[in-house]
C-alpha positions in Angstrom: 71.1 50.6 33.2 74.5 50.2 33.5 73.9 49.4 37.4 71.5 46.6 36.6 73.9 44.9 34.1 76.4 44.5 36.7 74.7 41.4 37.4 73.3 40.5 34.2 70.2 41.9 32.3 67.7 44.2 33.3 65.5 43.0 36.2 62.2 43.0 33.8 64.1 41.3 30.8 65.7 38.9 33.2 62.2 37.9 34.6 60.8 37.0 31.2 64.1 35.2 29.9 64.5 33.3 33.1 60.7 32.2 33.0 61.2 31.0 29.2 64.2 28.9 30.5 62.3 27.7 33.3 59.1 26.9 31.2 62.0 24.9 29.1 62.9 23.0 32.2 59.5 22.0 33.1 58.5 21.2 29.3 61.8 18.9 29.0 60.9 16.6 31.9 57.4 16.7 31.1 58.3 15.4 27.8 60.8 12.7 29.0 58.3 11.4 31.6 56.1 9.7 28.7 58.9 7.3 28.2 57.6 5.6 31.6 54.1 5.7 30.9 54.1 5.0 27.0 55.1 1.0 27.3 51.9 0.6 29.0 49.8 1.1 25.9 51.5 -2.3 24.9 50.9 -3.5 28.5 54.5 -4.7 28.7 57.9 -3.0 29.7 59.4 -2.2 26.2 63.4 -0.9 27.7 61.8 2.6 27.0 61.7 3.0 30.7 65.7 3.0 30.6 65.9 6.6 29.4 64.8 7.4 33.1 68.9 7.5 33.7 68.9 10.8 31.7 67.5 12.4 35.1 70.8 11.0 37.0 73.0 13.3 34.6 74.4 15.4 37.9 76.1 12.8 38.8 78.8 13.4 36.1 79.9 16.6 38.1 80.9 14.1 41.2 83.7 12.8 38.9 86.7 15.0 38.0 86.9 15.1 34.5 83.5 16.3 34.0 84.1 19.2 36.4 85.1 21.2 33.3 81.3 21.7 32.9 82.2 25.0 35.1 84.0 26.4 32.4 82.5 28.5 30.1 82.8 26.8 26.8 81.6 23.4 28.3 78.6 25.2 29.9 77.8 26.9 26.4 77.5 23.6 24.7 75.5 22.2 27.6 72.9 24.9 26.7 73.1 24.4 23.3 72.2 20.8 23.9 69.4 21.9 25.9 67.7 24.2 23.7 68.5 22.3 20.6 66.7 18.9 22.1 63.2 21.4 21.7 63.6 20.6 18.0 63.5 16.6 18.5 59.9 17.2 18.3 60.4 17.5 14.7 62.3 13.8 14.8 60.9 11.1 12.3 60.1 9.0 14.6 59.2 8.6 18.6 62.1 6.7 19.5 64.7 9.3 18.4 62.1 12.0 19.7 62.6 10.4 23.4 66.6 9.7 22.6 67.3 13.3 21.7 64.7 14.6 24.5 66.9 12.5 26.9 69.9 13.9 25.8 68.6 17.6 26.4 67.0 16.6 30.0 70.8 15.5 30.8 72.1 18.9 30.0 69.4 20.9 31.4 70.0 19.2 34.7 73.8 20.0 34.7 73.2 23.6 33.6 70.6 24.1 36.1 73.1 22.6 38.9 76.0 24.5 38.2 74.0 27.7 37.7 72.0 27.3 40.7 74.8 27.2 43.2 77.0 29.8 41.3 77.8 33.0 43.0 76.5 35.7 40.1 73.4 37.6 40.2 72.4 36.9 36.8 72.9 33.1 37.4 70.7 33.1 40.5 67.9 34.5 38.3 67.7 31.0 37.3 66.2 30.0 40.8 63.3 32.3 40.3 63.3 31.3 36.6 62.6 27.9 37.4 59.3 29.0 39.6 58.2 31.3 36.8 58.5 28.7 34.1 56.4 26.8 36.3 53.4 29.4 36.1 54.0 29.9 32.4 53.5 26.5 31.5 50.1 26.5 33.5 49.1 29.6 31.6 50.3 28.1 27.8 48.1 25.2 28.9 45.3 26.7 29.1 45.5 28.4 26.0 46.0 25.3 24.4 43.1 23.6 26.4 45.2 21.4 28.4 48.0 20.6 26.0 51.3 21.2 26.3 52.3 23.9 23.1 55.8 22.5 22.8 55.1 19.2 22.4 51.7 19.4 20.7 51.8 21.8 17.5 54.7 22.2 15.1 54.4 26.0 14.8 54.4 26.5 18.9 57.2 24.4 19.3 59.3 26.5 16.5 58.0 29.7 18.4 59.2 28.6 21.9 62.6 27.2 20.1 63.0 30.6 18.8 62.3 32.1 22.5 64.4 29.4 24.2 67.7 30.4 21.7 67.1 34.0 22.4 67.0 33.2 26.2 70.2 30.9 25.8 72.3 33.5 23.9 71.6 36.3 26.7 72.5 33.5 29.1 75.9 32.4 27.3 76.9 36.0 27.6 76.9 35.8 31.1 78.3 32.6 31.8 81.9 33.9 32.0 80.3 34.8 35.6 80.1 31.3 37.0 83.5 30.4 38.1 83.3 33.8 40.0 83.1 33.5 44.0 80.6 35.5 45.6 83.1 37.6 47.7 83.8 37.4 51.1 81.0 35.5 53.2 79.4 37.0 56.2 79.2 35.7 59.6 75.7 34.8 59.3 76.5 33.1 55.9 79.4 31.2 57.9 77.0 29.8 60.6 74.6 28.8 58.0 77.7 26.8 56.2 78.3 25.1 60.0 74.8 23.7 60.2 74.0 22.3 56.4 71.0 20.2 56.6 71.9 16.5 54.8 71.8 16.3 51.1 69.8 13.3 51.4 67.2 14.8 53.0 66.9 18.2 51.1 67.0 16.6 47.7 64.4 14.1 48.7 62.3 17.1 49.8 62.9 19.4 46.8 62.1 16.8 44.1 59.2 15.6 46.3 58.0 19.1 46.3 58.3 19.2 42.3 56.8 16.1 41.7 53.5 17.4 44.1 53.8 20.7 41.8 53.5 18.6 38.6 51.4 15.6 39.4 48.4 17.7 40.8 49.0 21.1 39.7 50.7 20.3 36.4 47.8 21.9 34.8 44.9 23.6 36.4 42.0 21.5 35.6 43.8 18.5 37.5 41.9 19.1 40.5 38.5 19.3 39.3 39.1 15.9 37.8 40.3 14.8 41.2 37.0 16.0 42.7 34.7 14.7 39.9 31.3 12.9 40.9 28.2 11.4 39.4 25.8 13.9 38.0 23.6 15.8 39.1 26.7 16.7 41.7 29.7 16.4 39.4 31.6 19.1 41.3 33.0 22.4 39.8 33.9 22.8 35.9 37.5 22.8 35.5 36.6 26.0 33.6 36.5 28.6 35.5 37.2 26.7 38.5 41.0 26.4 37.3 41.4 30.0 37.7 40.8 30.0 41.5 43.6 27.1 41.2 45.7 29.5 39.3 45.1 32.4 41.8 45.8 30.0 44.5 49.1 29.1 43.2 50.1 32.7 42.4 49.3 33.7 45.5 51.2 31.3 47.8 54.4 32.4 45.6 53.9 36.0 46.3 52.2 36.9 49.4 54.7 37.6 52.3 55.8 34.9 54.8 53.5 36.4 57.4 50.5 35.2 55.6 51.8 31.8 56.0 53.4 30.3 59.4 55.8 28.4 57.3 57.6 26.7 59.8 54.6 26.7 62.1 52.8 23.0 63.3 49.4 24.7 62.0 50.5 25.1 58.5 52.1 21.9 58.0 48.8 20.4 59.4 46.3 22.7 57.0 48.7 21.1 54.3 48.3 17.7 55.3 44.7 18.1 55.7 44.1 19.7 52.4 45.9 16.8 50.9 43.8 14.3 52.6 40.6 16.5 51.7 41.3 16.2 47.9 41.9 12.5 47.9 39.0 11.4 50.0 36.2 14.5 50.5 33.4 14.8 47.4 33.0 17.3 44.9 33.1 20.7 45.9 34.8 19.8 49.5 37.4 18.5 47.4 38.0 20.9 45.2 38.3 23.3 48.3 40.8 21.3 49.4 42.9 21.1 46.2 42.7 25.1 46.4 44.3 25.2 50.2 46.9 22.5 48.6 47.9 24.6 45.8 48.2 27.8 48.3 50.3 25.5 50.7 52.6 23.9 48.0 53.3 27.2 46.4 54.2 29.1 49.7 56.7 26.6 50.7 59.0 26.8 47.3 61.3 29.2 48.4 61.7 27.6 51.9 62.4 23.9 50.5 64.3 25.5 47.6 66.8 27.2 50.2 66.7 24.2 52.3 68.2 22.4 48.8 70.9 25.3 48.2 72.3 25.7 51.8 72.8 21.9 52.1 75.2 21.4 49.1 78.9 20.9 50.0 78.7 18.8 46.5 75.8 20.3 44.2 76.1 17.1 41.8 75.8 14.8 44.9 72.8 16.7 45.8 71.1 17.1 42.7 71.8 12.9 41.6 70.1 12.4 44.8 67.1 14.4 44.3 66.8 12.7 40.8 66.7 9.5 42.4 63.7 10.4 44.7 62.0 11.9 41.7 62.4 8.7 39.5 61.1 6.4 42.3 58.3 9.2 42.7 57.6 8.9 38.8 57.7 5.0 38.5 55.8 4.9 41.7 52.8 6.9 39.9 53.2 4.7 37.1 53.4 1.5 38.8 49.9 2.6 40.2 48.4 2.2 36.6 50.7 -0.6 35.4 49.1 -3.7 37.4 50.1 -7.2 36.3 52.8 -7.0 34.2 55.7 -4.5 36.1 57.7 -5.9 39.2 56.2 -4.9 42.5 52.8 -3.7 40.8 50.8 -5.9 43.4 51.9 -3.4 46.1 51.6 -0.1 44.5 48.2 -0.8 42.3 45.6 2.4 43.1 48.0 3.4 46.0 48.3 6.6 45.0 47.3 7.7 48.8 50.7 6.5 49.9 52.4 8.2 47.3 50.5 11.5 48.2 51.0 10.8 52.0 54.8 10.3 51.5 55.3 13.2 49.4 53.4 15.7 51.9 55.7 13.9 55.0 58.7 14.7 53.4 57.9 18.3 52.4 56.6 18.8 55.8 59.4 18.0 57.4 61.2 20.1 55.2 59.3 22.8 56.5 60.2 21.9 60.2 64.0 21.8 59.7 64.8 24.4 56.9 65.3 28.0 57.4 62.5 30.1 56.7 62.6 31.9 53.1 60.1 33.9 51.2 60.1 34.8 47.3 62.6 37.6 47.8 65.6 34.9 48.7 65.4 33.1 45.3 66.9 36.8 44.1 69.6 37.4 46.8 73.2 37.1 46.4 75.8 38.5 48.8 77.0 41.3 46.0 73.4 42.3 45.1 73.0 46.0 45.3 70.0 46.7 47.3 68.2 48.8 44.7 68.6 46.0 42.2 67.1 43.6 44.3 64.2 45.4 45.3 63.6 46.5 41.7 63.6 42.6 40.6 61.6 41.4 43.5 59.1 44.1 42.1 59.5 43.1 38.3 58.9 39.5 39.3 55.4 39.8 41.2 54.2 42.2 38.4 55.6 39.6 36.3 53.5 36.8 38.0 50.2 38.9 38.2 50.6 39.6 34.3 50.8 35.7 33.7 48.0 35.2 36.3 45.7 38.2 33.9 46.8 36.2 30.5 45.6 32.6 32.0 42.7 34.0 33.3 41.5 35.7 29.9 42.0 32.4 28.5 39.8 30.9 30.7 37.2 33.3 30.1 37.4 33.2 26.0 37.2 29.4 26.6 34.2 29.5 28.9 32.3 31.9 26.4 33.2 29.4 23.7 32.3 26.5 25.8 28.6 28.4 26.6 28.0 29.0 22.8 28.5 25.1 21.8 26.4 24.1 24.2 22.6 22.5 23.3 19.5 23.4 25.0 18.0 21.6 27.6 15.8 19.3 25.0 17.1 17.2 21.9 14.7 16.5 19.2 14.7 13.1 17.2 13.7 9.5 18.2 17.1 8.2 16.9 20.4 8.0 19.1 24.0 7.0 17.7 26.5 5.4 20.4 30.2 4.6 20.0 32.9 2.6 22.4 36.4 3.6 21.7 39.6 2.6 24.0 41.7 5.2 24.3 45.2 4.9 26.2 47.1 7.5 27.9 46.8 10.2 25.0 49.8 8.3 23.1 49.4 6.2 20.2 51.2 3.0 19.4 54.3 4.3 18.3 54.6 6.9 21.1 53.6 10.1 19.7 50.8 12.0 21.4 47.5 11.6 19.9 45.2 13.8 21.5 44.7 16.1 18.9 44.5 13.2 16.0 41.9 11.5 18.5 39.5 14.5 18.4 39.6 15.0 14.4 39.1 11.0 14.1 35.5 11.3 16.7 34.6 14.7 14.7 34.9 12.5 11.1 33.1 9.9 12.7 30.1 12.7 12.5 29.3 11.4 16.2 30.0 14.9 17.6 28.3 16.9 15.2 25.1 15.4 15.6 22.8 16.2 18.7 22.0 12.3 18.5 24.9 10.9 20.2 26.2 9.2 23.1 30.0 8.3 23.3 31.7 6.0 25.5 35.7 6.7 25.5 37.8 4.4 28.2 40.8 6.1 29.1 43.9 5.2 31.1 45.9 7.0 33.2 46.6 7.3 37.1 44.6 6.9 40.0 42.6 10.2 40.7 40.8 10.4 44.1 39.5 7.2 46.2 36.3 6.8 44.3 38.2 6.5 40.7 40.2 3.6 39.0 43.1 3.8 37.0 41.0 2.8 33.8 38.5 5.7 33.9 35.2 5.6 31.8 34.3 9.1 30.0 31.0 9.4 28.6 30.2 12.2 26.5 26.7 12.7 25.6 24.8 15.6 23.2 21.6 14.4 25.1 21.0 16.1 28.7 22.2 13.6 31.6 20.0 13.0 34.4 21.8 11.1 36.8 25.0 9.2 37.0 26.6 7.0 39.5 30.1 5.5 39.5 30.9 1.8 40.3 33.8 0.0 41.4 33.2 -3.8 40.4 34.1 -6.4 42.8 37.4 -7.8 42.1 38.7 -10.2 45.2 42.5 -10.5 42.7 43.0 -7.0 42.3 41.7 -6.1 39.1 40.8 -2.9 38.4 37.1 -2.6 37.0 35.0 0.3 37.1 31.8 1.2 35.5 28.9 4.0 35.2 25.5 4.0 35.0 23.4 6.8 33.7 20.1 7.9 32.6 19.9 10.1 29.6 17.0 12.2 28.3 16.2 11.3 24.9 13.2 12.8 23.1 11.5 13.3 26.3 11.9 10.1 27.3 14.3 8.3 29.6 17.1 5.8 28.8 19.9 4.1 30.7 23.4 3.5 29.7 25.7 1.0 31.4 29.2 1.5 30.6 32.4 -0.6 32.0 35.8 -1.6 31.5 37.3 -4.9 32.6 41.2 -4.6 33.3 42.7 -8.2 31.9 41.8 -11.7 30.9 44.3 -13.4 33.5 42.3 -13.7 36.7 39.3 -15.8 36.2 37.4 -15.0 39.2 37.5 -11.3 38.9 36.0 -11.7 35.3 33.4 -13.7 36.7 32.0 -11.9 39.5 32.6 -8.7 37.3 30.2 -10.0 35.0 27.8 -11.0 37.5 27.9 -7.3 38.5 27.4 -5.7 35.5 24.4 -7.9 34.8 22.9 -6.8 37.7 23.3 -3.3 36.8 21.7 -3.9 33.5 18.7 -6.2 34.7 18.0 -3.2 37.4 17.9 -0.5 34.4 15.0 0.5 33.0 13.2 -1.0 29.8 15.2 1.2 27.4 19.2 0.9 28.0 22.2 0.6 25.7 25.3 -1.4 27.2 28.9 -0.4 26.0 31.5 -2.6 27.4 35.2 -3.2 27.3 35.0 -6.9 28.2 38.1 -9.1 27.9 36.2 -12.5 27.3 35.5 -13.8 23.8 31.9 -13.8 22.2 29.5 -16.9 23.5 32.1 -17.2 26.8 30.7 -17.6 30.0 30.7 -13.9 30.9 29.3 -12.9 27.3 26.4 -15.1 28.4 26.0 -13.2 31.6 25.3 -10.1 30.0 22.8 -11.8 27.8 21.1 -13.2 30.7 20.7 -9.7 31.5 18.0 -9.7 29.3 20.2 -7.6 26.8 20.6 -8.1 23.1 23.8 -8.3 21.0 23.9 -5.7 18.6 25.7 -8.5 16.1 25.5 -11.8 17.8 27.0 -13.2 14.5 30.0 -11.4 14.9 32.6 -13.3 16.6 35.7 -11.9 16.0 35.3 -9.3 18.6 37.9 -8.2 21.4 37.1 -6.6 23.4 34.6 -4.1 22.7 30.8 -4.7 23.1 27.4 -3.0 22.1 24.3 -4.4 23.5 20.7 -3.2 24.0 17.3 -3.6 25.2 13.9 -2.0 24.6 15.5 -0.4 21.3 15.6 -0.8 17.4 19.1 -1.0 15.9 19.3 0.6 12.8 23.2 -0.2 12.0 26.6 -1.2 13.1 30.1 -0.6 12.3 33.7 -1.3 13.1 36.7 1.4 12.2 40.0 0.4 12.2 42.8 2.1 14.7 45.2 2.8 12.5 47.8 2.4 15.2 45.9 5.4 16.6 45.1 3.4 19.7 45.6 -0.6 20.3 41.7 -0.6 19.7 39.3 -0.1 17.1 36.0 2.3 17.4 32.6 0.3 17.2 29.8 2.6 16.4 25.6 1.9 16.3 22.4 3.5 15.7 19.3 3.0 17.3 15.6 4.4 17.0 13.4 4.8 20.0 10.3 3.0 19.4 6.8 4.9 20.1 5.7 1.8 22.2 8.6 0.6 24.4 6.3 -2.5 25.1 4.7 -3.4 21.9 7.5 -3.2 18.9 9.2 -4.8 16.4 13.1 -4.8 16.1 14.8 -5.1 12.7 16.0 -8.6 11.9 17.1 -8.4 8.1 20.8 -7.4 7.7 22.2 -5.6 4.6 25.5 -4.6 3.4 24.6 -2.3 0.5 24.2 1.3 1.5 22.1 2.1 -1.1 19.2 -0.3 0.3 18.7 1.9 3.4 17.9 5.5 3.9 20.7 8.3 3.4 19.3 9.3 6.5 21.5 6.5 8.2 24.4 6.4 6.3 27.7 6.1 8.0 30.1 8.8 7.2 31.4 7.8 3.9 35.5 9.3 5.2 35.9 5.4 6.1 35.2 4.1 3.2 32.9 1.3 2.1 31.8 -2.5 3.2 35.1 -4.5 4.1 35.6 -8.0 5.0 38.1 -9.1 7.7 41.0 -6.9 9.1 42.2 -3.6 7.7 45.8 -3.9 7.9 46.4 -0.7 6.1 47.5 2.3 8.3 44.5 4.6 7.8 41.0 4.5 9.2 38.5 2.3 7.5 35.6 0.2 8.0 36.5 -3.5 8.4 35.4 -6.9 10.0 32.5 -7.1 7.9 30.9 -3.4 8.4 29.0 -1.3 8.0 26.1 -3.2 8.6 22.7 -1.9 8.0 19.6 -3.6 9.8 15.8 -3.6 8.1 
């Protein structure tokens, strides 16, 4: 055992502790990146974007007074700040959370820069730990259903904080070796120093790979979401297909270099083609391309990292340059979404193809110009005994495959749970509930993550618990593949979906307006749904043409159709009338204070209608309704009488009492409550 301690802790222990610290690094960057996306919730720049300067903290290492960070006491302080920032999740408000998180990211990058270029074997385990941490990040997201446990749950945050403190204390005990030289350099090393790659190119290649890994493989279900298409051939389901993505990522890391001709033109062409395939090919072909891209991305990690480490005559300068490119990547990705209210967005809107192409070009050049490396490079030091090195490599690969096993087990458990919850192919009853809600980016109006609370809210509406449900949720995030817009519409149905088709509406002023037409089987009858989202109200021509296009979709639908739309036009306006001309009825034509959600219908009998305040969970309320399918779709009578006293109607159609009772005007209290003169019942 003493022999292993010569370079730090035992190899197996270092694998685990290094993975924990690597996971913390990835999680801190993942958490702070939200400061760029959260302002999109309010559709304006808020100043939080300036926290991006935290990524430039390695610049301090180029200033003489800050070179004290190489001293053990200063490095210890940086480590304590890094691990302490995990506790920022318990801050009383989101702005304080982001401020402390930014401090943690700054310290983490400084520690990482110092440690990666140090000569000690135990410190160089952080290189491998950074990659192991990414795999651990993927596995934990599987078990927490695509959520990051460190930023989603207080209990898991405390557990990870405890493990991180343990790993940090172990690392602090070895920091005394940071300033020790590696020893006499070999002639091969001297020749390598003589031909250092330029730090500008090496840094750009490294962070391009980091961004690519986090953007497309930040979670194993993302490839399936890039490849999704309309029913009946939507593409592979995220579970269990996510297991194939996880296997490809790990295989790219552990398989020998001889399996991947890293410096060959062929392998670079394969990587470029797989990226293009993921972006432009449909469904399964795109998913397969995504798996090949995962294999390619992981296989070049050691080489690109080796290129970075061999380039640095000044590690602080190299890392700073790298982080500048990283910020450019993140902002470009956000700018793909933030149309009309950020500078230069007219050139970036829906241009993920440009971003992906640039990233692939830079990483491809790194493969061409950089030295050929494999996973074992990450553990090498000039003074490491061969036996320790071989055992370290063995432990690392075993640990990777252990993580794969844990991840696949999680996918299997969730898949089994999902299969048990699925309904049969038919649904009974002649009543159907429908709702629309605009849900942006997974953050509330204060900047906190809202995914879990949103799921709880939808569960409380009782929509999810009944078989008689269709739910349209408008979500917003970055552009996916070439067939999907920034504003995505998610249609959830407890009825079997017979077919669906995605549309991008005509928008000459570059508005972003998607739509989906669906046919759903309800009580052995077919009913159509049309759902859409209009982006803004400034471009009048876009809204006019989009309304005409949606009106045509409504006219071409069956006799029984429900329209759920986020329309940035007022009731009674030109665009509103265009929908009515599509032979549609408004669920409540007397409601003149809607902005921007609308529910319309044809060939159905309306039963009830309600609006639930958002309580800062989003910027939009929930609108809910219920219809009855008439026995005769031609000869039937719609309900005309409106009542607001629930005692006058059957308990069978009552809304959930969770949201109170009838209320006039806006609900300004920070809770979810009926408002705007609802609920209403129709007799």
